[in-house]
C-alpha positions, -999 to +999 in steps of 0.1 A: +770-342+030+744-357+053+723-387+041+735-404+009+712-427-012+732-456-025+706-467-050+731-468-079+754-492-058+725-516-051+712-515-087+748-522-100+752-551-077+720-566-089+726-556-126+691-538-127+685-508-149+666-478-138+638-486-163+634-522-150+635-511-114+609-484-121+586-510-136+591-533-107+584-508-079+557-487-097+577-454-097+586-432-126+622-433-140+624-395-132+617-401-095+641-429-092+667-409-111+663-381-084+670-407-057+699-422-076+716-389-082+713-379-045+690-349-053+661-360-032+653-341+000+631-368+014+620-404+008+587-420+019+589-451+040+565-467+014+591-460-013+619-474+007+598-504+014+592-512-023+628-506-032+641-528-004+617-555-015+626-551-052+664-551-045+662-576-018+682-554+006+678-535+039+672-498+043+708-494+055+720-508+023+703-478+005+709-451+029+742-439+045+751-411+068+782-390+058+788-362+082+798-328+068+835-320+073+840-296+102+856-264+090+888-253+108+883-226+134+887-191+119+918-172+130+904-137+130+930-114+146+917-079+151 
């Protein structure tokens, strides 16, 4: 799974809607929605900075590392 964005968790804790947060940070609701749904491939530090300021949190509150499960070794017998 890799890096997970917990924007929805932080928004829920602060009872902030996507529209309100978008207005506060100067981003479109579409861009925030991409982050919220974990469809983003990257995030700018400047975006992370304004999100942390608006939500009064740390980058680690928004980003989490979840390693991909390791598949079991294959048992090919030839």
